[in-house]
FIKOLMI-747706 format. One record per atom (N, C-alpha, C, O): x, y, z. Coordinates in pm, whole numbers, plus 50000, padded with zeros to 5 digits. Layout:
XYZ ...
This chain:
513575087650646 512605085050571 512235098350428 511915110050448 512435090750271 511985102150243 511005096250157 511505086650098 509545098650122 508765094050073 507115105449978 506645116550004 506875098049903 506095110349800 504655112749899 504025123149884 504275104149984 502985109250114 503135102950249 504165097750293 502335103750291 502135099250425 501775101950464 501825114250461 500435093250602 499635096050636 499755102950771 500925100750802 499095111450885 498245117350776 497705127050707 496595132350714 498775129150628 499065145150625 498125151750457 497285160150425 499335136550371 498805131450207 498485117050163 499335108450181 497145113550099 497325098850107 496945098649966 496435109249931 497065088849866 496185083749735 496455072749758 496365067049649 496945060349886 497135048249860 498015045549991 498295053750078 498405030549982 498775026750089 500575027150139 501025022550244 501365034050026 502195038950054 502195046450159 502965042650247 501265061150193 501055065850271 500565060950442 500575066550551 500125046650386 499645039650513 500905038450594 501065042350709 501725032750519 502965027950581 503995036250615 504825033350702 503985049350532 504435061250596 504055064550732 504895068650813 502595062850766 501725065650890 502545058050999 502935062551107 502775041750930 502395031851058 504215028351098 504705027651211 504855026750974 506205019051040 507145033251080 508365032851064 506755040551111 508345052051178 507865049051294 508515041851370 506515054651334 505785050951449 506505036951566 507035036551677 506125027851465 506495016451508 507915009251536 508084999651611 509015016651449 510605020851462 510635023451626 510975015651714 510125037951636 510215046751780 510105038751862 510955037751950 508615027651856 508565023251954 509775013352071 509975011452192 510445008251904 511414996751957 513205008051997 514385006052022 512305018851980 513915026352029 514685033951922 515855037451937 514025036051824 514735042051713 514045059051706 512935062751746 515065066751644 515175082451596 514245079151492 514165066851490 513655083351423 512985081751243 512275098051254 511355103451315 513235101451163 512415115551075 511885111250968 512415101550914 510325119050887 510225118450762 509895131250680 509175140450718 510595130350551 510755140850506 509155138550338 508995129050260 508615147450345 507785143250239 507335157950150 508025166550204 506795162350077 506575176750037 504975180450098 504025174550150 505375194150053 504465205950115 503265207050050 503085218150001 502185197050031 501365196049943 499775205349985 499375204350101 499175211549911 498205220549936 497495215250072 497865203650089 496745218950159 496155215850174 496655210850338 495895207550429 498665211850343 499005203450489 499105217650517 499335225050422 498975222450633 498275233050707 499465225350887 499475231250995 500175213450861 500475210251018 501575221651023 501845229950936 502235219451173 503575223451199 504115236251169 503615242051072 504915241051225 505745251951205 507335252951081 508045243951036 507355269351060 508655270351017 510105271151079 510475278451170 510995259650993 512275256851061 513065262851004 514175260651053 513115271450903 514375270150811 513595270950667 512415271850634 514965270050593 514995268550419 516265260350406 517035256650493 516275258550272 517245245950157 517635258450051 517095269550049 518415254949986 519075258149871 519225248149771 520075239349784 518235248749638 518005232749552 518625234349452 518495246049418 519685224849333 519945231049203 519315220249149 519435208749191 518765223249073 517905213048964 518835217948820 518225224448735 520155214948801 520465215248640 521395230148670 522435229948737 520715244748599 520995257148604 520205261248695 520835270548745 519105260248757 518415268848828 519025260948985 519545250249015 518485276749072 518895272449167 517315280749248 516935291749207 516645274249350 515895278249422 515955276249536 516705267449578 515245283249615 514925286249808 513815273049804 512905273349722 513915264749873 512615257849949 512515260050103 513465263250174 511095257650149 511375264650319 511105253950324 510805246750229 511175250250475 510885238550559 510135241350698 510365249550787 508835228250679 508575230350800 508335218550841 508475208050779 507795220950996 508285210051061 507245204451180 506865213451255 506845193851204 505725189751305 506385177051386 507265172351313 506315172351463 506305159051579 504855154651647 503945161151699 505105140051620 503655136451649 504485121951666 505605118251632 503355115551736 504175100851817 505995100551850 506495093251936 506385105351806 507525110351853 508195106651705 509305101451701 507545109251602 508295110051460 507805121751438 506715126551470 509225128851348 508995144151340 509375139451172 510225131151140 508145150151045 508565150151002 508555163450919 507875173350944 509445161950816 509625176950769 509175178550659 509395169250581 508555187550618 507875191650470 508445201050375 508215213050393 509175197050274 509535202350182 508475215650106 507735211050019 508375227350124 507425236750060 507915242849931 508735251649954 507655240849793 507765253049710 506695248649652 506705237349604 505475257349646 504365262049578 504275256549424 503335251049367 505615260149373 505755259549233 505025243249191 503925240449143 506145234849233 506015225249252 504435214949326 503785205549280 504375220949425 503445213049588 502545216349545 501775207849500 502195231849539 500625236049585 499405231849433 498795238949354 499495220849447 498045218649323 497275206249405 497635201049511 495865202449307 495045202149294 495345183149329 494565177149404 496095178649289 496245162149304 498125157349354 499055164049309 498325147549431 499295145949387 500865141249290 502065141349317 500285138649206 500875134449087 500605135248972 501455134348883 498845137948941 498075142448828 497275146248789 496815154948862 496815144948714 495165146748689 494275136148615 494645131348507 493085132448674 492445121848621 493335109548566 493675101048648 493705108348442 494165097348415 495755100248335 496185092448251 496455111748377 497685116648321 498355122848409 497865130848489 499565119548401 500285125448533 500795136848478 500775138648357 501395147148578 501865160148583 503015162848481 504075162348544 503215165348357 504685165548285 506055168548358 507155163448337 505665178348449 507005177448541 507425171448624 508405176348680 506895157748676 506915149748759 508315143048765 508715136748862 508835144748680 510795143348696 510935153748825 510955151448946 511025168048739 511355176348812 511195177848946 512045180449031 509555175348962 509155182249128 509635173149184 509885178849290 510095159749203 510265146049275 511465151049274 511775156549380 512565151049157 513615151949189 514125165749253 515195165349313 513445177549245 513595188049380 513455183349492 514445185749561 512405175549564 511765165249664 513275157949695 513795159649805 513895150149595 515095141549617 516495159649707 516945164149812 516475160749628 517235169549669 517505177649754 518595178549809 516235186649781 515785190049865 516105184750046 516645189950143 515425172250018 515885163250163 517115162150193 517595165450302 517925156050070 519665154050046 519795168950124 519755169550247 519895176650071 520315189150103 519755192550296 520425200850356 518865187350356 518325194650478 519095179050564 519085179350687 519455171650523 519695158650581 520885162650619 521205161450738 521715167950532 523215173950504 524135176250639 525245172750681 522545187650703 522905197650816 522465194950921 522495201951022 521825180550900 521295177151043 522105168151157 522815158651121 522015170551250 522425164151379 521775161551470 520985167751542 522345146051463 523195137951524 522915135551335 521905138751273 524275128651276 523615123551099 523275109751124 523695101951210 522535108651043 521815101050999 522575081350938 523645079450881 521755072750972 522705060350961 522345055650839 523085049950758 520495059650822 520545053950721 519575059450675 518685064550743 519635059150531 518295065750441 517065057250378 517065045250348 516335063950368 514845046050365 513685058450275 512965067850306 514135049950131 513605058650034 512315049149970 512385036949952 511285056849944 510315049049932 509505046849731 509195057849686 509295037549653 509275041249589 509995050549416 510995057749413 509335048049329 509925058749202 510885075049280 511975080449265 509595077549366 509025092249327 510405099049404 510745110849389 511355085749515 512535091349590 513895083949538 514875082349612 513805078149360 514435066749338 516005075749356 517075070749389 515755088849328 517365093749267 518165094849435 519395093949431 517555096649573 518175096549727 519685086949658 520795090849624 519175076249659 520875067449640 521885069449568 522905063449599 521895081549409 522615081949368 522725094349408 523925096849419 521835106949445 522645115549487 523605115849619 524515123949637 523225105649706 523445102849841 525135099949774 526125106849800 525095089749697 526805085949657 527655094649578 528885095349569 526745101149523 527875110549436 527825127649468 528035136449384 527465129649625 527305142149739 529025144949757 530005137549765 528775161949758 530175162449810 530785159849922 530405165750023 532125148049933 532175142750083 533035152150185 533905147250257 532825161050185 532755170050308 531325173650340 530965174850457 530775174950272 529325176850346 529415162750398 529765162550516 529235152550353 528905140050412 530585130650471 531225123050399 530815132950565 532015121050569 532335111250581 533385104850579 530645108650603 530475092650606 529255093550579 528365099550640 529215086050461 527795088450395 526745077250486 527205069150567 525275078650454 524485067850528 524405057550425 524855058750311 523625044250489 523605035350401 521695041050328 520975050250368 521445029950204 520795039550179 519655020750152 520165010450108 518065022250198 517365013150151 516395020150083 515985031650100 516005010149989 514815013749857 513835002549907 514054990549918 512695009949936 511135001649957 510305001349788 510015011849732 510064989249735 509134991849603 507774987449718 507784978149798 506864996049696 505864994549744 504814988849597 503664986049630 505104987049457 504604985249348 505354985849229 505374996049160 505924976249200 506674979349090 506294983848973 507084988648891 504884982348951 504404986048765 504965000748799 505405005248693 505115009348896 504885022748856 506575025648935 507135024649045 506825029548803 508835025748768 509365043948750 510565045648773 508655055248718 509025070848710 510315067548584 511545066748593 509275065948457 510225063448397 510275077948197 509505076648102 511015085148203 510605098248171 511635098648061 512455089748082 511935105747946 512835110147851 514325112947893 514325120047993 515565109947852 516205114647871 517205125347897 518175127147971 516535131947798 516535148547822 516615155648005 517095166248045 515935144748077 515915149748187 517505151048230 518025162048211 517935145448259 519505140348290 520535155248287 521425158848365 520145159648199 520955172048225 520145182648255 520775193148268 518965183248271 517655189848347 517955190348478 517925200848543 518235180148520 517835175248649 519075179848722 519075180048845 520415184448633 521645180448712 522475169348744 523415169148823 521855156948649 522655148248652 523675145648517 523455152048414 524695136648523 525275133548415 525025124248278 524295114248276 525405126948222 525315115848094 525855100048138 525555088448109 526355103548183 527495086948281 526285073448285 526425061848246 524935081448356 524005074948434 522615065548311 521745057048332 523225075348153 522505068348057 523545056347998 524215057247895 523485043648100 523595034248068 523205025048151 522995025948271 523105014748071 522614998248148 522834995648282 522164987348342 523495000548320 524465000448488 523745006048509 523685003548630 522555016848484 522925028448569 521225030048585 520375021948622 521115047348532 519055050248466 518675048648389 517445048748389 519305046148272 519455039648162 518365024748191 518585014848261 516685029648072 516015016548036 515225020947908 514545030947885 515705004647794 514785009647689 515225023947589 514585027047489 516215030047633 516435044547529 515955057647647 516155069047607 515405056247774 514875066047824 515275064447997 515965054247990 515265067448114 515905067748234 514185065348328 513055070148318 514865055648413 514015053748529 514315056548648 515325050348681 513825064248744 514295069948840 514365054948973 515195052349060 513135048448930 513225033449039 514515022148988 514985012049041 514745027748889 515655016348858 517485024648893 518535018248903 517355038848904 518395043148957 518655041149106 519675042449174 517445037649132 517085034549307 517855022049384 518525020549486 517225012049247 517874996149288 519104997949233 519964994449314 519535001849136 521135005349143 521845008849221 522935003449241 521475017149276 522785026249442 522285025849494 522505034349580 520885016149525 520575016249729 521485009049757 522175002749677 521655009449929 522864993349973 521674985249935 521654979849824 520704984050017 519294973150035 518024977749948 517554988849923 517494958649898 515884968149893 515314958249911 515584947049869 514254962549991 513164959650093 511364957549950 511144967549881 510774949649938 509614951649898 508384940650027 508684930850095 507104947350015 506114945250061 505694934550125 504734935650201 506354921350104 505884908550073 507324895050081 507744889449979 507654893250171 508004880050079 507734872249960 508644867449893 506574870749933 505964865949811 506144873949710 506354870749593 506064883949753 506154895049596 507374895049544 507504895449422 508324894449618 509904895349645 510284886049542 510964888349442 509804876349575 509624863349457 509304865249250 509744862749138 507954873149352 507074872549212 508224883249110 508514881348992 508554890949172 509014904949106 510404900849005 511004907748923 510594889649042 511874885248989 511974877348820 512914872948755 509974878848783 509954865148737 509264881048598 508924892848606 509414868548470 508944879948321 507544880648362 507024891348330 506434868848451 505084878148489 505024884848529 504174892248481 505644889648635 505394902548723 506364912448748 506274921348833 507074911048688 508464919448725 508294934748592 509264941948569 507284936348543 507224946048451 508334949148414 508694960548444 509394939248326 510354942448258 511844948148344 512924951848300 511324946748480 512904948748573 512884933548612 514014930848653 512314925748616 513074912148662 514224906148649 514564896148713 515074913648540 515844911648494 517544918548634 518584915148690 516724927648615 517744939848684 517254939048822 517894945648904 516054931148873 515764923549010 516694914449019 517484917549109 516944905748973 517264890949011 518714894249004 519414887449079 519764909348883 520954906648983 520984910349072 522184911449098 520324914149167 520214920849291 520034911349440 520514911749553 518874901049351 518584890049464 518944891149596 518154894449684 520404887849621 521354886549713 520874903949834 521204903749952 520424911449799 519824921549824 518734929349861 518604940849902 517654916449825 516394920149819 515844911949911 515854899649923 515274922049982 514224915050134 512784918150111 512234928650076 512344906650138 510524910750150 509884914650303 510074906950398 509434922050311 509004922650463 507374923650410 506884927150303 507004920550491 505634917050492 505184934650548 505814940550636 503934940550472 503174951150591 502264949850719 501394941450743 502574957350772 501804958550915 500744963750866 500654966750747 499434965850987 498764972850982 498434980951176 498634976851291 498114988251142 498015002951265 496765000151346 495665005251323 497144988051483 495994983651551 496324994551619 496784990251725 496405011951621 495435021451675 494455029851615 493955040651645 494285018251482 492885030251419 492455014151373 491315015051328 492825002951368 492444992251259 492214979551468 493144973551522 491084979951509 490874975551596 489514974351604 489024985651600 488264961451618 487164965651615 486764966551776 485614970651792 487494963351899 487504970451996 487274982352025 486294985452094 488114991051978 487995000652008 487535014551860 487795026651856 486885006651772 486885010751637 485715024751631 484635020251595 485655036151649 484225049251649 483495049751531 482715059151513 483635040351443 482385037451327 482075024951360 481405019451272 482235020151427 481355002651476 479755011451583 479795017251692 479195010151539 477865007951612 478135002951808 477575005851914 479254994651767 479324982551854 480814981251894 481654986851823 481054976751964 482934971652003 482364957351990 481204954952025 483244947351936 483304932451916 484624921051901 484704918451781 485544914351970 486654910951996 486324895651900 485214893351852 487284887951888 487444875151897 486394871152015 485204871951987 486614868652089 486044863952241 484544868052214 483734859152185 484194879652222 482484884752158 482554890252061 483164900552033 481724881251980 481634886451812 479934892451809 479314896251709 479504891951933 478094898851897 477934908851815 477134908851721 479064922251859 478654931451802 478674930451673 477764936251615 479684923151591 479504924151446 478334923051399 478244928451289 476954916251453 476364919651372 474944932751384 473944932851313 475284943051501 475004952051471 475634961051358 474934967851283 477224960451348 477764962751236 477174962351089 477014971251005 476914948851089 476154943650943 475014949550927 474724953950815 474234950751023 473204960251010 473204973050996 472204977050936 473804979751021 474294993550985 474654993750877 474165003050813 475644984450794 476684985450700 474914981550551 474794986750440 473844970250624 473164972250474 472544982350494 472434988750389 471754990250638 470985000850610 471585013750502 471145020250406 472895012750586 473315022750463 473115018650348 472315025850288 473515009850289 473675012350135 471895010650067 471605011449947 471095008550160 469585007950126 468854995450154 467674993750124 469524987650206 468724971750213 467894972050353 468444978950438 466664965950392 466144963950496 466614955950601 467084945750551 466694955850713 467024946850798 465884936150819 464804939550866 466204920950778 464924911150709 465714897050805 466884893750822 464894893650834 465254878250933 466224872450769 467344867450766 465484874950675 466834864550549 467084875150493 466114878250425 468034883950484 469194891050471 469894891950605 470824899950613 469634886550685 470584882650804 471144867850772 472344866050796 470674860950738 470384851250742 471444849750614 471994839050640 472014854750494 472194855650380 474244863750381 474774874550406 474574852550344 476204860850436 476594876850336 475844876150238 477254887150328 477504903550346 478764900250291 479704898150367 478884899550173 480064901250085 480864915950058 480284920049958 481734924550087 481984938150055 483674934649973 484494925549978 483534946549909 484204950449869 484814966249895 484054975849911 486464967449895 486734985049853 487864984049812 488774978949879 488004988249701 488544990349590 489134998949450 488335002649364 490415001349439 490025005649294 489604999949196 489924988149186 488615006749071 487914995149019 488454998048871 488075006548790 489934983548858 491294983848799 491174969448778 490644961048850 491894967948643 491984952948644 492724944248766 492464933348817 493874955248791 494724946448874 494234944248969 494864935849033 492754949949048 492534944149134 491164931949093 490314928049174 491254928548978 490294919548931 489334921048896 488594911248887 488974931248868 487484937648832 487104928348663 486044923448625 488404928948598 487754922448496 487104910048512 485904908248488 488264897248571 487334884248631 485514890248711 484414886048674 485754899148807 483744904448836 483584905448698 483754894248650 483324914548604 483064918248486 482494907448437 481294906248413 483264899948422 483084881148325 481964875548460 481414864848432 481774878448526 481024874448642 479184883048678 478294881048761 479284887948618 478494896248620 476954894248640 476244899948723 476594884548545 475564878648568 474764867448646 473604864148667 476424862348688 475984854048778 476384853148928 476064843648998 477404867748990 477474872649081 475634872749170 475394865249265 474674881749117 473654882949185 473444870449238 473694870349359 473074859849193 472644847249153 473454835849315 473004824649340 474824843549411 474444840649470 474584832649605 475334825049666 473524838349612 472224839249727 473274843249874 473434837549982 473964857949804 474754868949919 474374881649837 473944883649723 474764889949954 474284905649949 475794908849943 476854904749990 475154922049828 476984923149804 476674938649777 475694943949726 478324946349850 478144957549880 480094961949822 481064954949850 480134978149720 481024978049727 481514994749699 481085002249611 482124996449759 482605006849745 483805018349721 484525023349807 483775021049571 484815026149571 485355035349397 484345038649335 486425038449338 486325045549208 487025040949125 487935034249171 486985041848987 488225037048894 487795034048780 486765040848790 487725029948689 487565026448539 485615031048561 484645028248632 486175042748404 484675043548396 483895030648406 483295026948507 483955024348295 483385009748269 482955002048354 482014994148350 484005005348471 483684993748581 482615002048673 481664995448716 482675014748703 481995019248793 480225024548689 479235029348743 480385021148516 479165019048469 478525005348517 477325004848544 479174996348526 478704983448514 478224979348628 477434969948644 478804987848729 478164984448936 477554991948917 476734984848975 476995000948889 476085011048889 474875003948795 473675005148820 475314997848701 473744990748659 473494977548721 472374972848742 474574972148746 474244960848845 473474964948987 472674956149018 473494974349068 473294980949154 471194983049130 470284977749194 471154991349028 469814995348953 469454977848946 468974974249054 469574966748850 468974960848819 468474950048918 467564941948902 469424952249044 469534939449157 469654945049285 470514942849371 468514954049287 468754967749421 468764959549527 469504962749620 467824944849542 467654931349697 469204929049695 469744926449803 469954929949583 471314919949603 472784930749652 473674930449737 472344939449545 473794948049516 473894961149547 473064966349472 474524971549625 474564980649693 475874984749628 476794976649637 476094997249557 477155003149523 477205018149600 476285026149612 478635019249649 478655037749685 479905040449547 480605030449532 480155048749478 481425051349368 481955063449463 481195073049476 483415063549541 484105073449560 485015067349694 485565056349697 485005076549792 485315067149910 485615076050002 485885087949987 485505065750162 484265072250274 485385062050350 485555050150326 486215072350466 487235063550514 486395054850685 486905045950753 484955062150709 484535056450806 483835048050728 483865037650794 483305046050643 481905037350566 483215021550578 482905010550624 484355024550533 485345017050497 485765013550617 486395003050601 485765015950712 485795005950854 484614997850906 484534987250968 483825005750863 481914997750917 481804989250786 481214978450798 482214992150684 482344974850631 483054963750639 482754952250606 484194968750694 485234958750741 484594948150839 484504935950849 484114961550918 483574952151051 482194948251046 481644943051143 481424951150903 479764943850883 479914934350818 479004926150832 480854930950734 480394921450632 481014905750712 481754903450808 480444899350637 480874886450647 482064877350578 482794869250637 482074882150391 482794878550380 484144890950282 483654902150273 485274890350230 485394905450188 486354895450055 486804883950054 486334907849945 486754899449838 487914906149802 488014918249822 488574901249765 490304906149691 490654894149543 491544885749528 489774897549473 490474889849373 491624893649264 491624890849144 492644900949341 493794910149229 494304897049141 494114884849140 495184908349055 495944904948905 497064899448989 497494888249014 497374912449024 499334912549141 498734918249235 497824926049205 499104915949380 499034925449535 500534923749573 501014912449585 501184933749589 502604935049623 502014932449774 502244920349778 501674934149847 500864934149988 499404928450059 498884918450109 499074947550009 497474941050014 497294946950213 498144944550299 496274952850231 496014959950331 494934954550397 494974950950515 493394953450286 492314949450375 491794937650368 490634934150386 493094929150332 492864912750392 493214909950539 492694900850602 494254919450595 494364919250660 493814926650750 493894922550866 493274936450730 491824945450821 490764934350871 490434930750984 490314930050734 489414922350781 489944907250797 489914903050682 490284899850856 491014891450924 490664897051086 490034891651177 491474912951077 491344912251180 489774917451258 489514914951376 489074923151187 487894923751209 486364909451175 485164910851155 487184898251184 486444881451154 486134885651029 485044880451002 486484891950943 485454890850778 486424883550702 487584887550715 486274875750642 486364864550590 486894863650495 486054863450405 488194862750447 488934867150287 488504855450171 488344843450194 488404860350078 488464853149953 489054863349851 488634873949802 490304855449836 492034861349762 492284853749688 491844842149687 493084859149605 493874852949494 495044851749536 495494860949604 495834840349509 497014831549589 497974842849524 498494839849417 498304858049591 499574862249526 500064871549592 499114876549651 501304878949626 501834885149690 501664884749815 501924874449877 501154896749882 500984900050046 499524885950097 499424880150205 498594884449973 497524879249981 497914866950044 497404862850148 498974860249970 499074841849968 500364843550159 500694834150232 500674856550173 501814854250284 500824855850417 501064850050523 499704864350396 498544864450503 497664858850504 497184858050617 496954852350402 495464841850388 495374826350349 495124823650231 495574815950442 495684803650531 494054798650419 492904802450442 494304793250350 493214786150271 492184777950379 492834769750444 490824778050411 490644766550516 490394752250451 489844744150525 490824746850283 490604734050231 491094723350291 491904728850366 491204708650319 492624704050332 492904702950258 492234704150155 494314699550266 495734699450130 496474716550139 497614718750097 495364729850214 496074741650169 497494742150287 497924733450363 498014758250256 499374753950257 498924755150466 497994761650513 499774748150530 499684739250647 499144745250711 499584753050796 497524741550669 496654736950745 495484725950731 495144722850617 494834719850844 493684708350830 492944718050799 493094730050823 491454708050697 490144716650656 489344721650761 488594714150824 489464737050792 488494744450810 489264747850949 488644745351052 490934754950961 491354751151069 491984767050992 492534773951078 492004773950841 492224780750747 491814790950835 491234788350940 492244808950775 491264818150757 490924823850693 490664835650716 490734817250563 489984824150409 490064815250326 490444803750347 489664820450211 489454808550095 490594817649978 490764829549955 491094807449936 491634811549789 491974803849693 492084791549695 492274816149545 491994804349439 493834807149353 494494816449399 494414799349246 495384802749237 495224808549015 496174813848957 494504806948976 494734804748859 493764817448817 492574816748847 494184827048760 493704841548709 492254837748623 492414837848501 491404835748652 490044832548630 489214834048641 489044829848756 488014838548598 486644836748638 485914824548680 484784824948729 486554814448662 485904801748676 486324797048832 485564790948907 487944801748872 488084797748989 488124805349073 488594801649181 487584820549056 487154828949157 485674825849184 485294827349300 484634821049071 483604820949083 483734803249186 482634798049204 484634797349228 484584787149286 484864788349423 484494780749513 485694800549432 486514807249560 485424805249674 485364800349787 484244815049542 483374828749618 482204810549675 481534808749776 482344805149607 480974794449659 481364787549741 480604781649817 482564786449744 482764772749895 482574782450020 482154778150127 483124803549987 482684810550117 481514807650162 481134804450274 480734809550021 479104813350101 478644800050142 478074797750249 478984789750037 478534771550141 478434774450275 477434776450344 480284774450320 480774772050436 480174782750559 480234780550680 479434798150473 478864806750585 477604796550661 477524796650784 476974791050606 475864781050645 476324769650732 475574761250782 477254770050742 477924765350930 478924772251006 480134774351015 477544775351069 478174791451176 479124782751288 479684792051345 479394776051323 480814773851411 481814767851321 482984768051361 481594763251220 482674761551165 483334777951133 484524779251163 482544791051072 482724800051060 482794808151167 483354819151160 482344804351256 483284809851384 484784808351407 485454817351457 485184798951375 486384789051372 487094797151297 488094801751353 486924799951200 487554805451106 487874819951126 489034823951135 486754828051135 486714836251216 487834841551351 488414851351399 487774837551355 488994834051563 490354833851479 491284841651500 490334823651378 491634815951385 492434829651264 493584828751222 491304843251225 492174855551124 491924861851230 492804856851300 491324869851305 491654875551462 491974874351515 491924883551597 493004858651567 493584861851681 495414863351586 496484860651639 495194868751417 497314864251366 497074879451446 496224887651480 498444876451449 499214889651488 499814895751332 500814891751272 498564909651276 499424916451184 500014927551201 500384933651101 500244932751329 500674946851410 501974948251339 502704939451294 502174965151336 503544969551289 504844960951354 505894959351291 504564954951511 505954957951573 506964946651483 508184947251476 505964935351410 507364921351394 507844929951268 509044927851251 507334938551177 507854944551097 508344955451142 509164960351065 508244958851198 509274967951234 510924959751228 511914961251156 510704953551307 511674944151350 512764942651278 513964944651297 511934937651169 512274932151036 512974944650993 514134947051027 512364951350931 512954962350884 514134973550954 514444984350903 514604968751065 515634970551179 517004960851171 518114964651208 516694946751111 517344935851084 518014939850920 519134935650891 517244947950822 517384952450698 518344963950719 519394965150654 517784975450847 518874983950805 520694984950905 521554993750905 520634973850963 521534971351061 522834962650938 523954966650905 522104950250897 522344952150724 523134954250687 524294950050684 522344964750636 523004976650527 523784989250602 524544995250526 523724993050707 524854997550766 526894989750803 528044993750822 526184978850794 527554972350822 528174971150684 529364968150683 527574972850570 528164970350399 529034981150401 529004992350451 529634976350351 531004981550292 530294990650181 529744986250080 530445009150231 530085020650123 530825022649991 530485031649914 
C-alpha cells in the first residue's frame, strides 16, 4: 500500500485511520502487507534500511528508507527532508504547499523504486487518494526488465472532493510525457489531475462505502468526475470502512471512567458525568435527565455546519445539553464560541482536538450529531453505535449504509428497532425534525435502551471489510494486464 498518511505515524483525517487498521486486518486473515508513506517531521520510528534513487524529470535524488514492523505490518518511510520535513503534511492554514505535485510524485516514484527491488514480488499495489494516483501510471510505464510481471493496481478514493489538480506544465518537470495530456489520461479541463490518472490507469477502483460509490457517479456528488467514474462503473466497488476495535471498545477503553458494554450500560452514566464536568457543567438531577448531544467534527460546510448555523437560535431551546469538539472555519468557530458564552448552561465548546476527550465524548453522550452534506464513509457514527450513543445523521454515503432509522417505514426496520435517526433533505428544517425526534424518544428509556443495544451489537469491525478487499485483490490479479 502507498499512502500519504497512516496511523500511528502521521494523521490529518480518516485516511490515516484506514491505513492504520486495514493492513492489520489483512494480516489477520493471512496476507502480507507493507505500507509506504513519507517520513514526515516527528516520525522517529524504525531503522534505516537503505536508499533508492529517484528521477523526476531531469532531477535525480537519493531518498533514505526507514522501516518498522508493528502488528505484523511493515511500514517503510520515504525520507527526503526538503519535501517531507515540514510543519504540516499538505500545506499551511488554507493554502496547499506550492510544490505538492513534486512532493507526492517523488513519493510515488520512490515507492515503486523500492518495490521493484523487494522480494518476493508484490501481487497488488494498493494506492490511496490523489497523492498516490501516479503509481498506477508509473507502474504501467515502468521498464519491463525490472517488472517482468507487473502487479495489479487498486485505487481507493477516500474523498472525491480532493483531486490533485495541477498546471499541465508539471508533466515534463515530473518526467511524464505530454501524451498523458489527453482526455483518456490525466487531462482535466486544460490541467492535469493525479486522481484522474489513478482512476484511468488502475486495474480496479474502490471507495469507502457502497452508497458513496453510487453517489460519486452523479452530477450532484461527482465533483466533475461523475462521467469519468461512470465510464469505469464496472470496475468500481464500494467497501465500507471498519473501525478498530482495539482502540474503540467501551469495554476496554482507558479514556472512560468505567467500562461498559451492550449488556451492562451502567458505566455510560459515569462517562456522561465526566463529559459534563469536563465542559464545565454541574452534575445535577435535571442535567442527568437531559439528553447530552455531542459533535466531534471539522467545522465546515461539508459537515453540515451551515445547517447548524441556520438553527443557532433554535438549538439551545431543544431541551438538551450540547457539546462540541473541533476546529474549522473561523466564522463557525466564532459562532459556537458565541453560543457557548450566551448559553453557558446548555452549550459547551472546545476548539481544537483531543483524542482522549473524543473517546470520552463518544462514551458519555446520549446522541451524536452528523448532519453532513456528503460523507464518503464516516467513522464517528460507527464509534457512536459501538459506544451506545445514538446517531442523528443525514442519509448520505456511509451514514446511509450504517445507520438505520427507528421510524416506521425506515429502511428494513420496524418501529423502534433501528439504530438511529436519519433525514434525507439537506435543509435546516429536516435536520431539526430529526434532532427533535431523537430528543423526544430519549424520554422513553426502555425504547432508548433497545436502540442503543441494537447499535452496539452491529459488527463494524475491519474483518468483514478486509475480506471484501481480498475479493477485490483477487479479481484485480485475475484481470489481464
